[in-house]
N, C-alpha and C positions, 0 to 999 in steps of 0.2 A: 723285684719288678719284673725281671724275665719270665720267673715262674708264673706270676700272675697273668702276664700276657699269653703264655702258652695255655693257661686254665681258660682264659677267655675265649681264645680261638676253638679249643676243644669243645667248650659249650656251644658256641655257635655253630660248629659242624655238626654236633649231635642234634641240637634243635632243627638244622636244615634237614637232616635225613629224616627226623621225625615228620617234618612238614611234607617231604616228598612221599613218604610212605603214606600219609593221610591223603595226599592228593591222588595216588594211584589205586587206593582201595576201592574195590567194586563190589557192591554188596552180592552175594551169590544169587539173589533172586532176580538181579537184573539180567540175567542170561539164562534164567529157567523159563521155559515155555509152559510150563504146567502148574497153573495157579493153584491146584490142590495142595502144593508142598509148603506154601508160603501164606501167612495169615497176619494182619495187623490187628491189635487191640482196639477196640471201640474208642479209647480215650486217646488214640494214638502214641502211647508211651511204650508199647512192646511189640516186637515182631519175633514171630516163631516160624522157623525155616528148617527144612529137612531135605537132604539128598536124597533123591528117590530111591536110589539103590543102595543106601546105607543105612545101618540100624543105629541112627544117631539123628539128634536134632540140636538145633542152637538157638538161645533165645538172645535177642538182640534189644536194646534200648532204643530211644528215640534219635541218637546221635548220628547213625546207628554203631553201638559198639557191643560187641560179644559179652554177655554178661554170665551166660552158664549154657554149659554142655549135658545133654542128656543122653545116656546109653540107653537104647530101646530094646528091651528083653523081658523075659518073664522074671517074676520077683526073686527067682533063685539064679537068675543070670545065665540059664543054661541054654535058654531058645532065644536068638535074637530075632528082630523083626525090621522089615522096612515100614515106611509110612504109605498108608493109602490116601489119608486126606487129613488136612487139618481146617478147623473151622474156628471162628471167633464166636463166642456166644455172650453177646453184649450185655443181656439180662443177668447173667450169672457173674459177668467179668471174669471171664476164663475162656481158654482155649480148650477145644474138643478135638482129640486125636484119635483116628479109626487106625488101628495096626493092620498090614497087610498078611502077615505070616502067621500070627497067633490071635486067638479069639479074645482080645481085650480092646476096650475103649479107655483111654486115658483123658483126665481133665487136668490142667495145668491153670490154678487161680492166679490171676494178677491182681487180686484184691487183698492189700496189705492186711485186711481184718479176717481173712479166710480162717475157718475153723481148722483145728490140727488133723491130720489124717491118721485114721487107724486102719492098719492092713490085718487081715484075719479076723478071727472071731473074738469079740469082745462081749462079755456078758452085761456090762453096765458101763457105758462112756462116762457117767457122771461120777462113778466112784473111781476114775483114772485107771481103770484096767487095761491091759494091753499097752504096747509101745506105739507111741505117736511120734510123728515127724511133721515139720512145719507145713501148714496149709498154704501159705504164700509161695507160689513159685515150685511147690511139691507137685508130686505126682500121684493123683486120686485114680485108682484102679477100678474099673469094672469088668469083672471076669464072667466072660460068656460061655455057652456051650456051641454056638456056631459062629464061623468066620463071617464078619459082616462087610459091607461096601460102604457106598455113599449113604449119607444120613439126612433124614428129614426131622424138622424140630417144631414143636408146638412155640406159641409165642412167648411163654415164659421160659423156654430152653430147659424146662425140668424134664421133658419126655422127649425121647429121640425114637425114630422109626427107621429101619433100614429093611430093604427087600432083598431076598434072595431068589435068585432065579429058579425056574422049574427044572427039575432034573429027574430021569428015572420015573417018569410017568406021575411023578409027585406034582403038585401045582406050586407056582411062586408063594412066598410067604412074607407076610409083613411082620417084622419082629419089633415089639414094643418094649423100650428099655427105660427105666427111670433112673435118672441121673444122680438124684439125692440117695435113693437106698441102694443104689448101684447093683442093679440086677434086672434080668428080663422079666417083664410082666405077663407076656403073652406072645404066642407066635400064631398068626392068623392066615389061614389060606386064602389067597387072591384069586378070584373066578375069571378076572379079566387082566389084560396088560395093563401096566402102569407106566405112562410116559415119564421120562426121567425129570422132566421140566415142571412137572405138573403138582399140586398140592395133593395130599392124599389124606382118606378119612379112615380109621380103623376102629371098629365097632367091638367091644368086649363085655359081655355080660351086662348090656344096658349102657355102658359108658362108652362115649365116642372121643377119640384124640383125632384133631385135625392137624396136620403138620405139612410145613411148608420144605422144599428143598434147600438143604443148608449150602449147597455149592453155589447158589446165587449171592449168599452174603460173603462167601469167601472169594468170588470173583470181584465183588467191589472192593473188597479190603486189598487185593492184588492190585488193582488200578490204582488205589490210594497210594501205594508204594513207589509209584513212578517218580514222585520228587526226589527219592534217592538216587534215581538212575541218570539223572540228568547232570552233565559236566559242570 
């Protein structure tokens, strides 16, 4: 009977400690002043957060509870990178992540039916060539030649546009990236200054992409996260 009593007291103390820990947990984005490093999913089930100065991201569920840690680096792990911005792409059910220190865009799908991810060259996906990893919450990389910054998106989020600043007497350029095939389609010189909060239209060989600033979507997502920050 005494052993049972001690066991009951021990369980009660453990539960109390857990409750106290839960009460004092403050989500990291609640003290983060930069909305670019936090985004919530369109369905309200996922939150992706990054410390602006560390090469890592954390995925939280809606509780919020940390579900997965991502080390942010090149595929070989030799070159780490901080995060420039995180966006929610509701039409794709995924997060789009722009890396600050290496020329890559990451896509992390929160769609349970997301297709497997193949990295590297594959002759025929239908034949099962190459090694794949899970598409759901996995990292789908778009490798680029140029370091990019803030993104603009078409309505379907299949195409992203980023503007690089003018330098060395060269004009600013609009880089058009297709997120389905994971490559840059074109780099188009811009004759005039592009306001950061305005839509952009890019024409290449008779085709025009009209894209809206992704940062607006991200700011809305950050505001939606306030419910996690109230006592």
